[in-house]
mmCIF file as Biopython writes it, N, C-alpha, C and O atoms, coordinates in Angstrom:
data_model
#
loop_
_atom_site.group_PDB
_atom_site.id
_atom_site.type_symbol
_atom_site.label_atom_id
_atom_site.label_alt_id
_atom_site.label_comp_id
_atom_site.label_asym_id
_atom_site.label_entity_id
_atom_site.label_seq_id
_atom_site.pdbx_PDB_ins_code
_atom_site.Cartn_x
_atom_site.Cartn_y
_atom_site.Cartn_z
_atom_site.occupancy
_atom_site.B_iso_or_equiv
_atom_site.auth_seq_id
_atom_site.auth_asym_id
_atom_site.pdbx_PDB_model_num
ATOM 1   N N  . MET A ? 1  ? -20.162 15.612 -37.947 1.0 0.0 1  A 1 
ATOM 2   C CA . MET A ? 1  ? -20.098 16.831 -37.188 1.0 0.0 1  A 1 
ATOM 3   C C  . MET A ? 1  ? -19.384 16.560 -35.875 1.0 0.0 1  A 1 
ATOM 4   O O  . MET A ? 1  ? -19.688 15.584 -35.190 1.0 0.0 1  A 1 
ATOM 5   N N  . LEU A ? 2  ? -18.453 17.406 -35.528 1.0 0.0 2  A 1 
ATOM 6   C CA . LEU A ? 2  ? -17.684 17.253 -34.305 1.0 0.0 2  A 1 
ATOM 7   C C  . LEU A ? 2  ? -18.508 17.744 -33.085 1.0 0.0 2  A 1 
ATOM 8   O O  . LEU A ? 2  ? -19.029 18.858 -33.055 1.0 0.0 2  A 1 
ATOM 9   N N  . LYS A ? 3  ? -18.585 16.874 -32.123 1.0 0.0 3  A 1 
ATOM 10  C CA . LYS A ? 3  ? -19.324 17.204 -30.923 1.0 0.0 3  A 1 
ATOM 11  C C  . LYS A ? 3  ? -18.359 17.753 -29.884 1.0 0.0 3  A 1 
ATOM 12  O O  . LYS A ? 3  ? -17.366 17.109 -29.545 1.0 0.0 3  A 1 
ATOM 13  N N  . THR A ? 4  ? -18.650 18.926 -29.390 1.0 0.0 4  A 1 
ATOM 14  C CA . THR A ? 4  ? -17.796 19.528 -28.344 1.0 0.0 4  A 1 
ATOM 15  C C  . THR A ? 4  ? -18.516 19.476 -27.021 1.0 0.0 4  A 1 
ATOM 16  O O  . THR A ? 4  ? -19.729 19.668 -26.946 1.0 0.0 4  A 1 
ATOM 17  N N  . SER A ? 5  ? -17.765 19.217 -25.995 1.0 0.0 5  A 1 
ATOM 18  C CA . SER A ? 5  ? -18.367 19.180 -24.644 1.0 0.0 5  A 1 
ATOM 19  C C  . SER A ? 5  ? -17.912 20.417 -23.886 1.0 0.0 5  A 1 
ATOM 20  O O  . SER A ? 5  ? -16.947 21.080 -24.268 1.0 0.0 5  A 1 
ATOM 21  N N  . LYS A ? 6  ? -18.618 20.713 -22.814 1.0 0.0 6  A 1 
ATOM 22  C CA . LYS A ? 6  ? -18.233 21.848 -22.000 1.0 0.0 6  A 1 
ATOM 23  C C  . LYS A ? 6  ? -16.916 21.551 -21.318 1.0 0.0 6  A 1 
ATOM 24  O O  . LYS A ? 6  ? -16.578 20.395 -21.063 1.0 0.0 6  A 1 
ATOM 25  N N  . SER A ? 7  ? -16.182 22.599 -21.026 1.0 0.0 7  A 1 
ATOM 26  C CA . SER A ? 7  ? -14.932 22.487 -20.307 1.0 0.0 7  A 1 
ATOM 27  C C  . SER A ? 7  ? -15.224 22.125 -18.851 1.0 0.0 7  A 1 
ATOM 28  O O  . SER A ? 7  ? -16.253 22.528 -18.310 1.0 0.0 7  A 1 
ATOM 29  N N  . LYS A ? 8  ? -14.359 21.395 -18.236 1.0 0.0 8  A 1 
ATOM 30  C CA . LYS A ? 8  ? -14.533 21.072 -16.821 1.0 0.0 8  A 1 
ATOM 31  C C  . LYS A ? 8  ? -14.340 22.285 -15.923 1.0 0.0 8  A 1 
ATOM 32  O O  . LYS A ? 8  ? -14.725 22.285 -14.754 1.0 0.0 8  A 1 
ATOM 33  N N  . ASN A ? 9  ? -13.730 23.325 -16.504 1.0 0.0 9  A 1 
ATOM 34  C CA . ASN A ? 9  ? -13.503 24.550 -15.703 1.0 0.0 9  A 1 
ATOM 35  C C  . ASN A ? 9  ? -14.610 25.586 -15.932 1.0 0.0 9  A 1 
ATOM 36  O O  . ASN A ? 9  ? -14.526 26.698 -15.411 1.0 0.0 9  A 1 
ATOM 37  N N  . ASP A ? 10 ? -15.634 25.240 -16.695 1.0 0.0 10 A 1 
ATOM 38  C CA . ASP A ? 10 ? -16.732 26.143 -16.955 1.0 0.0 10 A 1 
ATOM 39  C C  . ASP A ? 10 ? -17.655 26.192 -15.717 1.0 0.0 10 A 1 
ATOM 40  O O  . ASP A ? 10 ? -18.246 25.171 -15.366 1.0 0.0 10 A 1 
ATOM 41  N N  . PRO A ? 11 ? -17.785 27.319 -15.070 1.0 0.0 11 A 1 
ATOM 42  C CA . PRO A ? 11 ? -18.608 27.383 -13.857 1.0 0.0 11 A 1 
ATOM 43  C C  . PRO A ? 11 ? -20.061 27.011 -14.060 1.0 0.0 11 A 1 
ATOM 44  O O  . PRO A ? 11 ? -20.717 26.522 -13.141 1.0 0.0 11 A 1 
ATOM 45  N N  . THR A ? 12 ? -20.566 27.241 -15.263 1.0 0.0 12 A 1 
ATOM 46  C CA . THR A ? 12 ? -22.013 26.889 -15.561 1.0 0.0 12 A 1 
ATOM 47  C C  . THR A ? 12 ? -22.184 25.367 -15.649 1.0 0.0 12 A 1 
ATOM 48  O O  . THR A ? 12 ? -23.292 24.859 -15.480 1.0 0.0 12 A 1 
ATOM 49  N N  . ALA A ? 13 ? -21.088 24.637 -15.914 1.0 0.0 13 A 1 
ATOM 50  C CA . ALA A ? 13 ? -21.194 23.188 -16.044 1.0 0.0 13 A 1 
ATOM 51  C C  . ALA A ? 13 ? -21.106 22.476 -14.684 1.0 0.0 13 A 1 
ATOM 52  O O  . ALA A ? 13 ? -21.404 21.286 -14.583 1.0 0.0 13 A 1 
ATOM 53  N N  . ARG A ? 14 ? -20.704 23.194 -13.669 1.0 0.0 14 A 1 
ATOM 54  C CA . ARG A ? 14 ? -20.601 22.614 -12.337 1.0 0.0 14 A 1 
ATOM 55  C C  . ARG A ? 14 ? -21.955 22.484 -11.698 1.0 0.0 14 A 1 
ATOM 56  O O  . ARG A ? 14 ? -22.889 23.203 -12.052 1.0 0.0 14 A 1 
ATOM 57  N N  . GLY A ? 15 ? -22.070 21.571 -10.758 1.0 0.0 15 A 1 
ATOM 58  C CA . GLY A ? 15 ? -23.345 21.357 -10.068 1.0 0.0 15 A 1 
ATOM 59  C C  . GLY A ? 15 ? -23.546 22.462 -9.046  1.0 0.0 15 A 1 
ATOM 60  O O  . GLY A ? 15 ? -22.735 23.384 -8.953  1.0 0.0 15 A 1 
ATOM 61  N N  . PRO A ? 16 ? -24.629 22.370 -8.277  1.0 0.0 16 A 1 
ATOM 62  C CA . PRO A ? 16 ? -24.906 23.401 -7.260  1.0 0.0 16 A 1 
ATOM 63  C C  . PRO A ? 16 ? -23.787 23.381 -6.217  1.0 0.0 16 A 1 
ATOM 64  O O  . PRO A ? 16 ? -23.187 22.342 -5.943  1.0 0.0 16 A 1 
ATOM 65  N N  . GLN A ? 17 ? -23.526 24.550 -5.650  1.0 0.0 17 A 1 
ATOM 66  C CA . GLN A ? 17 ? -22.509 24.670 -4.652  1.0 0.0 17 A 1 
ATOM 67  C C  . GLN A ? 17 ? -22.837 23.831 -3.468  1.0 0.0 17 A 1 
ATOM 68  O O  . GLN A ? 17 ? -24.003 23.714 -3.090  1.0 0.0 17 A 1 
ATOM 69  N N  . GLN A ? 18 ? -21.827 23.237 -2.863  1.0 0.0 18 A 1 
ATOM 70  C CA . GLN A ? 18 ? -22.064 22.412 -1.652  1.0 0.0 18 A 1 
ATOM 71  C C  . GLN A ? 18 ? -22.590 23.324 -0.549  1.0 0.0 18 A 1 
ATOM 72  O O  . GLN A ? 18 ? -22.068 24.415 -0.320  1.0 0.0 18 A 1 
ATOM 73  N N  . GLN A ? 19 ? -23.618 22.860 0.117   1.0 0.0 19 A 1 
ATOM 74  C CA . GLN A ? 19 ? -24.148 23.677 1.206   1.0 0.0 19 A 1 
ATOM 75  C C  . GLN A ? 19 ? -23.173 23.760 2.349   1.0 0.0 19 A 1 
ATOM 76  O O  . GLN A ? 19 ? -22.445 22.807 2.629   1.0 0.0 19 A 1 
ATOM 77  N N  . ASP A ? 20 ? -23.158 24.903 3.012   1.0 0.0 20 A 1 
ATOM 78  C CA . ASP A ? 20 ? -22.271 25.085 4.158   1.0 0.0 20 A 1 
ATOM 79  C C  . ASP A ? 20 ? -22.730 24.193 5.301   1.0 0.0 20 A 1 
ATOM 80  O O  . ASP A ? 20 ? -23.924 24.068 5.577   1.0 0.0 20 A 1 
ATOM 81  N N  . LYS A ? 21 ? -21.767 23.583 5.952   1.0 0.0 21 A 1 
ATOM 82  C CA . LYS A ? 21 ? -22.083 22.715 7.067   1.0 0.0 21 A 1 
ATOM 83  C C  . LYS A ? 21 ? -22.245 23.565 8.332   1.0 0.0 21 A 1 
ATOM 84  O O  . LYS A ? 21 ? -21.578 24.589 8.482   1.0 0.0 21 A 1 
ATOM 85  N N  . THR A ? 22 ? -23.120 23.147 9.226   1.0 0.0 22 A 1 
ATOM 86  C CA . THR A ? 22 ? -23.321 23.856 10.480  1.0 0.0 22 A 1 
ATOM 87  C C  . THR A ? 22 ? -23.178 22.853 11.632  1.0 0.0 22 A 1 
ATOM 88  O O  . THR A ? 22 ? -23.417 21.653 11.494  1.0 0.0 22 A 1 
ATOM 89  N N  . PHE A ? 23 ? -22.773 23.419 12.776  1.0 0.0 23 A 1 
ATOM 90  C CA . PHE A ? 23 ? -22.633 22.625 13.997  1.0 0.0 23 A 1 
ATOM 91  C C  . PHE A ? 23 ? -23.215 23.483 15.130  1.0 0.0 23 A 1 
ATOM 92  O O  . PHE A ? 23 ? -22.681 24.542 15.458  1.0 0.0 23 A 1 
ATOM 93  N N  . HIS A ? 24 ? -24.316 23.007 15.718  1.0 0.0 24 A 1 
ATOM 94  C CA . HIS A ? 24 ? -25.047 23.738 16.751  1.0 0.0 24 A 1 
ATOM 95  C C  . HIS A ? 24 ? -25.404 25.145 16.267  1.0 0.0 24 A 1 
ATOM 96  O O  . HIS A ? 24 ? -25.288 26.104 17.029  1.0 0.0 24 A 1 
ATOM 97  N N  . GLY A ? 25 ? -25.828 25.276 15.037  1.0 0.0 25 A 1 
ATOM 98  C CA . GLY A ? 25 ? -26.263 26.549 14.497  1.0 0.0 25 A 1 
ATOM 99  C C  . GLY A ? 25 ? -25.177 27.479 14.012  1.0 0.0 25 A 1 
ATOM 100 O O  . GLY A ? 25 ? -25.493 28.572 13.541  1.0 0.0 25 A 1 
ATOM 101 N N  . LYS A ? 26 ? -23.927 27.108 14.101  1.0 0.0 26 A 1 
ATOM 102 C CA . LYS A ? 26 ? -22.819 27.934 13.686  1.0 0.0 26 A 1 
ATOM 103 C C  . LYS A ? 26 ? -22.263 27.345 12.391  1.0 0.0 26 A 1 
ATOM 104 O O  . LYS A ? 26 ? -22.144 26.126 12.271  1.0 0.0 26 A 1 
ATOM 105 N N  . LYS A ? 27 ? -21.920 28.202 11.415  1.0 0.0 27 A 1 
ATOM 106 C CA . LYS A ? 27 ? -21.282 27.771 10.205  1.0 0.0 27 A 1 
ATOM 107 C C  . LYS A ? 27 ? -19.840 27.333 10.534  1.0 0.0 27 A 1 
ATOM 108 O O  . LYS A ? 27 ? -19.133 27.977 11.309  1.0 0.0 27 A 1 
ATOM 109 N N  . VAL A ? 28 ? -19.441 26.219 9.916   1.0 0.0 28 A 1 
ATOM 110 C CA . VAL A ? 28 ? -18.089 25.701 10.108  1.0 0.0 28 A 1 
ATOM 111 C C  . VAL A ? 28 ? -17.427 25.563 8.757   1.0 0.0 28 A 1 
ATOM 112 O O  . VAL A ? 28 ? -18.084 25.425 7.725   1.0 0.0 28 A 1 
ATOM 113 N N  . LYS A ? 29 ? -16.058 25.605 8.793   1.0 0.0 29 A 1 
ATOM 114 C CA . LYS A ? 29 ? -15.307 25.446 7.553   1.0 0.0 29 A 1 
ATOM 115 C C  . LYS A ? 29 ? -14.196 24.451 7.837   1.0 0.0 29 A 1 
ATOM 116 O O  . LYS A ? 29 ? -13.787 24.289 8.987   1.0 0.0 29 A 1 
ATOM 117 N N  . PRO A ? 30 ? -13.700 23.779 6.797   1.0 0.0 30 A 1 
ATOM 118 C CA . PRO A ? 30 ? -12.633 22.814 6.987   1.0 0.0 30 A 1 
ATOM 119 C C  . PRO A ? 30 ? -11.263 23.439 7.098   1.0 0.0 30 A 1 
ATOM 120 O O  . PRO A ? 30 ? -10.937 24.368 6.359   1.0 0.0 30 A 1 
ATOM 121 N N  . VAL A ? 31 ? -10.459 22.938 8.014   1.0 0.0 31 A 1 
ATOM 122 C CA . VAL A ? 31 ? -9.050  23.367 8.181   1.0 0.0 31 A 1 
ATOM 123 C C  . VAL A ? 31 ? -8.215  22.145 8.433   1.0 0.0 31 A 1 
ATOM 124 O O  . VAL A ? 31 ? -8.690  21.144 8.971   1.0 0.0 31 A 1 
ATOM 125 N N  . LEU A ? 32 ? -6.936  22.237 8.032   1.0 0.0 32 A 1 
ATOM 126 C CA . LEU A ? 32 ? -6.047  21.110 8.244   1.0 0.0 32 A 1 
ATOM 127 C C  . LEU A ? 32 ? -5.546  21.129 9.677   1.0 0.0 32 A 1 
ATOM 128 O O  . LEU A ? 32 ? -4.942  22.111 10.109  1.0 0.0 32 A 1 
ATOM 129 N N  . TYR A ? 33 ? -5.791  20.049 10.424  1.0 0.0 33 A 1 
ATOM 130 C CA . TYR A ? 33 ? -5.324  19.901 11.777  1.0 0.0 33 A 1 
ATOM 131 C C  . TYR A ? 33 ? -4.163  18.974 11.804  1.0 0.0 33 A 1 
ATOM 132 O O  . TYR A ? 33 ? -4.274  17.831 11.361  1.0 0.0 33 A 1 
ATOM 133 N N  . VAL A ? 34 ? -3.035  19.432 12.316  1.0 0.0 34 A 1 
ATOM 134 C CA . VAL A ? 34 ? -1.842  18.597 12.458  1.0 0.0 34 A 1 
ATOM 135 C C  . VAL A ? 34 ? -1.596  18.395 13.928  1.0 0.0 34 A 1 
ATOM 136 O O  . VAL A ? 34 ? -1.098  19.281 14.623  1.0 0.0 34 A 1 
ATOM 137 N N  . GLY A ? 35 ? -1.956  17.205 14.398  1.0 0.0 35 A 1 
ATOM 138 C CA . GLY A ? 35 ? -1.817  16.896 15.798  1.0 0.0 35 A 1 
ATOM 139 C C  . GLY A ? 35 ? -0.861  15.760 16.031  1.0 0.0 35 A 1 
ATOM 140 O O  . GLY A ? 35 ? -1.044  14.978 16.964  1.0 0.0 35 A 1 
ATOM 141 N N  . ASN A ? 36 ? 0.178   15.648 15.187  1.0 0.0 36 A 1 
ATOM 142 C CA . ASN A ? 36 ? 1.111   14.514 15.299  1.0 0.0 36 A 1 
ATOM 143 C C  . ASN A ? 36 ? 1.843   14.547 16.641  1.0 0.0 36 A 1 
ATOM 144 O O  . ASN A ? 36 ? 2.151   13.490 17.191  1.0 0.0 36 A 1 
ATOM 145 N N  . ALA A ? 37 ? 2.126   15.726 17.177  1.0 0.0 37 A 1 
ATOM 146 C CA . ALA A ? 37 ? 2.877   15.835 18.412  1.0 0.0 37 A 1 
ATOM 147 C C  . ALA A ? 37 ? 2.100   15.301 19.593  1.0 0.0 37 A 1 
ATOM 148 O O  . ALA A ? 37 ? 2.720   14.872 20.566  1.0 0.0 37 A 1 
ATOM 149 N N  . VAL A ? 38 ? 0.806   15.301 19.569  1.0 0.0 38 A 1 
ATOM 150 C CA . VAL A ? 38 ? -0.009  14.843 20.674  1.0 0.0 38 A 1 
ATOM 151 C C  . VAL A ? 38 ? -0.703  13.505 20.345  1.0 0.0 38 A 1 
ATOM 152 O O  . VAL A ? 38 ? -1.542  13.052 21.123  1.0 0.0 38 A 1 
ATOM 153 N N  . GLY A ? 39 ? -0.375  12.878 19.232  1.0 0.0 39 A 1 
ATOM 154 C CA . GLY A ? 39 ? -0.873  11.569 18.918  1.0 0.0 39 A 1 
ATOM 155 C C  . GLY A ? 39 ? -2.238  11.561 18.197  1.0 0.0 39 A 1 
ATOM 156 O O  . GLY A ? 39 ? -2.898  10.524 18.128  1.0 0.0 39 A 1 
ATOM 157 N N  . HIS A ? 40 ? -2.651  12.712 17.665  1.0 0.0 40 A 1 
ATOM 158 C CA . HIS A ? 40 ? -3.948  12.762 16.964  1.0 0.0 40 A 1 
ATOM 159 C C  . HIS A ? 40 ? -3.846  12.530 15.464  1.0 0.0 40 A 1 
ATOM 160 O O  . HIS A ? 40 ? -4.834  12.167 14.826  1.0 0.0 40 A 1 
ATOM 161 N N  . GLY A ? 41 ? -2.681  12.732 14.901  1.0 0.0 41 A 1 
ATOM 162 C CA . GLY A ? 41 ? -2.491  12.550 13.436  1.0 0.0 41 A 1 
ATOM 163 C C  . GLY A ? 41 ? -2.867  13.833 12.698  1.0 0.0 41 A 1 
ATOM 164 O O  . GLY A ? 41 ? -2.990  14.908 13.284  1.0 0.0 41 A 1 
ATOM 165 N N  . ARG A ? 42 ? -3.047  13.672 11.377  1.0 0.0 42 A 1 
ATOM 166 C CA . ARG A ? 42 ? -3.369  14.787 10.511  1.0 0.0 42 A 1 
ATOM 167 C C  . ARG A ? 42 ? -4.699  14.568 9.813   1.0 0.0 42 A 1 
ATOM 168 O O  . ARG A ? 42 ? -4.900  13.516 9.206   1.0 0.0 42 A 1 
ATOM 169 N N  . TYR A ? 43 ? -5.606  15.519 9.879   1.0 0.0 43 A 1 
ATOM 170 C CA . TYR A ? 43 ? -6.897  15.381 9.209   1.0 0.0 43 A 1 
ATOM 171 C C  . TYR A ? 43 ? -7.566  16.737 9.072   1.0 0.0 43 A 1 
ATOM 172 O O  . TYR A ? 43 ? -7.115  17.725 9.652   1.0 0.0 43 A 1 
ATOM 173 N N  . MET A ? 44 ? -8.641  16.779 8.304   1.0 0.0 44 A 1 
ATOM 174 C CA . MET A ? 44 ? -9.406  17.987 8.126   1.0 0.0 44 A 1 
ATOM 175 C C  . MET A ? 44 ? -10.366 18.116 9.284   1.0 0.0 44 A 1 
ATOM 176 O O  . MET A ? 44 ? -11.248 17.277 9.464   1.0 0.0 44 A 1 
ATOM 177 N N  . ALA A ? 45 ? -10.196 19.173 10.078  1.0 0.0 45 A 1 
ATOM 178 C CA . ALA A ? 45 ? -11.026 19.430 11.214  1.0 0.0 45 A 1 
ATOM 179 C C  . ALA A ? 45 ? -11.989 20.557 10.931  1.0 0.0 45 A 1 
ATOM 180 O O  . ALA A ? 45 ? -11.888 21.219 9.898   1.0 0.0 45 A 1 
ATOM 181 N N  . ALA A ? 46 ? -12.915 20.782 11.827  1.0 0.0 46 A 1 
ATOM 182 C CA . ALA A ? 46 ? -13.948 21.845 11.667  1.0 0.0 46 A 1 
ATOM 183 C C  . ALA A ? 46 ? -13.547 23.045 12.508  1.0 0.0 46 A 1 
ATOM 184 O O  . ALA A ? 46 ? -13.121 22.902 13.654  1.0 0.0 46 A 1 
ATOM 185 N N  . GLN A ? 47 ? -13.687 24.230 11.927  1.0 0.0 47 A 1 
ATOM 186 C CA . GLN A ? 47 ? -13.400 25.492 12.594  1.0 0.0 47 A 1 
ATOM 187 C C  . GLN A ? 47 ? -14.589 26.427 12.425  1.0 0.0 47 A 1 
ATOM 188 O O  . GLN A ? 47 ? -15.165 26.496 11.339  1.0 0.0 47 A 1 
ATOM 189 N N  . ASP A ? 48 ? -14.969 27.151 13.478  1.0 0.0 48 A 1 
ATOM 190 C CA . ASP A ? 48 ? -16.079 28.078 13.383  1.0 0.0 48 A 1 
ATOM 191 C C  . ASP A ? 48 ? -15.628 29.388 12.780  1.0 0.0 48 A 1 
ATOM 192 O O  . ASP A ? 48 ? -14.440 29.559 12.506  1.0 0.0 48 A 1 
ATOM 193 N N  . ASP A ? 49 ? -16.557 30.333 12.562  1.0 0.0 49 A 1 
ATOM 194 C CA . ASP A ? 49 ? -16.228 31.621 11.980  1.0 0.0 49 A 1 
ATOM 195 C C  . ASP A ? 49 ? -15.277 32.449 12.854  1.0 0.0 49 A 1 
ATOM 196 O O  . ASP A ? 49 ? -14.519 33.279 12.352  1.0 0.0 49 A 1 
ATOM 197 N N  . ALA A ? 50 ? -15.332 32.209 14.158  1.0 0.0 50 A 1 
ATOM 198 C CA . ALA A ? 50 ? -14.448 32.972 15.059  1.0 0.0 50 A 1 
ATOM 199 C C  . ALA A ? 50 ? -13.009 32.455 15.047  1.0 0.0 50 A 1 
ATOM 200 O O  . ALA A ? 50 ? -12.126 33.082 15.632  1.0 0.0 50 A 1 
ATOM 201 N N  . GLY A ? 51 ? -12.764 31.320 14.390  1.0 0.0 51 A 1 
ATOM 202 C CA . GLY A ? 51 ? -11.421 30.778 14.296  1.0 0.0 51 A 1 
ATOM 203 C C  . GLY A ? 51 ? -11.095 29.713 15.332  1.0 0.0 51 A 1 
ATOM 204 O O  . GLY A ? 51 ? -9.947  29.285 15.446  1.0 0.0 51 A 1 
ATOM 205 N N  . LYS A ? 52 ? -12.107 29.283 16.092  1.0 0.0 52 A 1 
ATOM 206 C CA . LYS A ? 52 ? -11.871 28.277 17.126  1.0 0.0 52 A 1 
ATOM 207 C C  . LYS A ? 52 ? -12.206 26.917 16.575  1.0 0.0 52 A 1 
ATOM 208 O O  . LYS A ? 52 ? -13.198 26.767 15.864  1.0 0.0 52 A 1 
ATOM 209 N N  . LEU A ? 53 ? -11.387 25.906 16.893  1.0 0.0 53 A 1 
ATOM 210 C CA . LEU A ? 53 ? -11.650 24.533 16.491  1.0 0.0 53 A 1 
ATOM 211 C C  . LEU A ? 53 ? -12.869 23.983 17.221  1.0 0.0 53 A 1 
ATOM 212 O O  . LEU A ? 53 ? -13.073 24.273 18.400  1.0 0.0 53 A 1 
ATOM 213 N N  . ILE A ? 54 ? -13.661 23.209 16.539  1.0 0.0 54 A 1 
ATOM 214 C CA . ILE A ? 54 ? -14.806 22.527 17.191  1.0 0.0 54 A 1 
ATOM 215 C C  . ILE A ? 54 ? -14.279 21.267 17.834  1.0 0.0 54 A 1 
ATOM 216 O O  . ILE A ? 54 ? -13.774 20.369 17.161  1.0 0.0 54 A 1 
ATOM 217 N N  . LEU A ? 55 ? -14.404 21.213 19.157  1.0 0.0 55 A 1 
ATOM 218 C CA . LEU A ? 55 ? -13.864 20.068 19.917  1.0 0.0 55 A 1 
ATOM 219 C C  . LEU A ? 55 ? -14.907 19.033 20.143  1.0 0.0 55 A 1 
ATOM 220 O O  . LEU A ? 55 ? -16.070 19.351 20.395  1.0 0.0 55 A 1 
ATOM 221 N N  . GLY A ? 56 ? -14.496 17.757 20.055  1.0 0.0 56 A 1 
ATOM 222 C CA . GLY A ? 56 ? -15.393 16.626 20.315  1.0 0.0 56 A 1 
ATOM 223 C C  . GLY A ? 56 ? -15.115 16.054 21.679  1.0 0.0 56 A 1 
ATOM 224 O O  . GLY A ? 56 ? -14.660 16.756 22.582  1.0 0.0 56 A 1 
ATOM 225 N N  . ASP A ? 57 ? -15.391 14.778 21.825  1.0 0.0 57 A 1 
ATOM 226 C CA . ASP A ? 57 ? -15.133 14.100 23.106  1.0 0.0 57 A 1 
ATOM 227 C C  . ASP A ? 57 ? -13.668 14.052 23.422  1.0 0.0 57 A 1 
ATOM 228 O O  . ASP A ? 57 ? -12.845 13.797 22.543  1.0 0.0 57 A 1 
ATOM 229 N N  . GLY A ? 58 ? -13.332 14.294 24.667  1.0 0.0 58 A 1 
ATOM 230 C CA . GLY A ? 58 ? -11.946 14.209 25.089  1.0 0.0 58 A 1 
ATOM 231 C C  . GLY A ? 58 ? -11.083 15.384 24.648  1.0 0.0 58 A 1 
ATOM 232 O O  . GLY A ? 58 ? -9.861  15.325 24.779  1.0 0.0 58 A 1 
ATOM 233 N N  . GLY A ? 59 ? -11.675 16.429 24.140  1.0 0.0 59 A 1 
ATOM 234 C CA . GLY A ? 59 ? -10.878 17.593 23.736  1.0 0.0 59 A 1 
ATOM 235 C C  . GLY A ? 59 ? -10.207 17.473 22.383  1.0 0.0 59 A 1 
ATOM 236 O O  . GLY A ? 59 ? -9.418  18.339 22.005  1.0 0.0 59 A 1 
ATOM 237 N N  . LYS A ? 60 ? -10.507 16.413 21.646  1.0 0.0 60 A 1 
ATOM 238 C CA . LYS A ? 60 ? -9.927  16.221 20.333  1.0 0.0 60 A 1 
ATOM 239 C C  . LYS A ? 60 ? -10.756 16.969 19.294  1.0 0.0 60 A 1 
ATOM 240 O O  . LYS A ? 60 ? -11.984 16.877 19.322  1.0 0.0 60 A 1 
ATOM 241 N N  . PRO A ? 61 ? -10.117 17.718 18.363  1.0 0.0 61 A 1 
ATOM 242 C CA . PRO A ? 61 ? -10.895 18.424 17.348  1.0 0.0 61 A 1 
ATOM 243 C C  . PRO A ? 61 ? -11.765 17.486 16.508  1.0 0.0 61 A 1 
ATOM 244 O O  . PRO A ? 61 ? -11.336 16.399 16.119  1.0 0.0 61 A 1 
ATOM 245 N N  . LEU A ? 62 ? -12.976 17.925 16.241  1.0 0.0 62 A 1 
ATOM 246 C CA . LEU A ? 62 ? -13.935 17.123 15.476  1.0 0.0 62 A 1 
ATOM 247 C C  . LEU A ? 62 ? -13.599 17.142 13.986  1.0 0.0 62 A 1 
ATOM 248 O O  . LEU A ? 62 ? -13.339 18.204 13.420  1.0 0.0 62 A 1 
ATOM 249 N N  . ALA A ? 63 ? -13.605 15.976 13.354  1.0 0.0 63 A 1 
ATOM 250 C CA . ALA A ? 63 ? -13.307 15.900 11.928  1.0 0.0 63 A 1 
ATOM 251 C C  . ALA A ? 63 ? -14.435 16.508 11.126  1.0 0.0 63 A 1 
ATOM 252 O O  . ALA A ? 63 ? -15.607 16.339 11.464  1.0 0.0 63 A 1 
ATOM 253 N N  . TYR A ? 64 ? -14.088 17.217 10.064  1.0 0.0 64 A 1 
ATOM 254 C CA . TYR A ? 64 ? -15.081 17.937 9.221   1.0 0.0 64 A 1 
ATOM 255 C C  . TYR A ? 64 ? -16.025 16.930 8.581   1.0 0.0 64 A 1 
ATOM 256 O O  . TYR A ? 64 ? -17.205 17.229 8.395   1.0 0.0 64 A 1 
ATOM 257 N N  . ALA A ? 65 ? -15.534 15.749 8.242   1.0 0.0 65 A 1 
ATOM 258 C CA . ALA A ? 65 ? -16.371 14.718 7.605   1.0 0.0 65 A 1 
ATOM 259 C C  . ALA A ? 65 ? -17.414 14.165 8.574   1.0 0.0 65 A 1 
ATOM 260 O O  . ALA A ? 65 ? -18.425 13.615 8.138   1.0 0.0 65 A 1 
ATOM 261 N N  . ASP A ? 66 ? -17.187 14.299 9.856   1.0 0.0 66 A 1 
ATOM 262 C CA . ASP A ? 66 ? -18.118 13.746 10.844  1.0 0.0 66 A 1 
ATOM 263 C C  . ASP A ? 66 ? -19.307 14.672 11.125  1.0 0.0 66 A 1 
ATOM 264 O O  . ASP A ? 66 ? -20.226 14.307 11.858  1.0 0.0 66 A 1 
ATOM 265 N N  . ILE A ? 67 ? -19.281 15.837 10.554  1.0 0.0 67 A 1 
ATOM 266 C CA . ILE A ? 67 ? -20.377 16.806 10.787  1.0 0.0 67 A 1 
ATOM 267 C C  . ILE A ? 67 ? -21.442 16.609 9.762   1.0 0.0 67 A 1 
ATOM 268 O O  . ILE A ? 67 ? -22.449 17.316 9.775   1.0 0.0 67 A 1 
#
């Protein structure tokens, strides 16, 4: 008998949705930050619901992975 597995695109086969990250009680989302002109490089930064970047020490945007 042929065993069939679920499709990887089947939403019921996926795990629970990743919980939203928060920073000081505000929900944040990942955005691509391109700071090559100022020497920061390119990385995924955190942005709040109002559209403002979450800034860390020295005014540099905080990486989403660091939250």
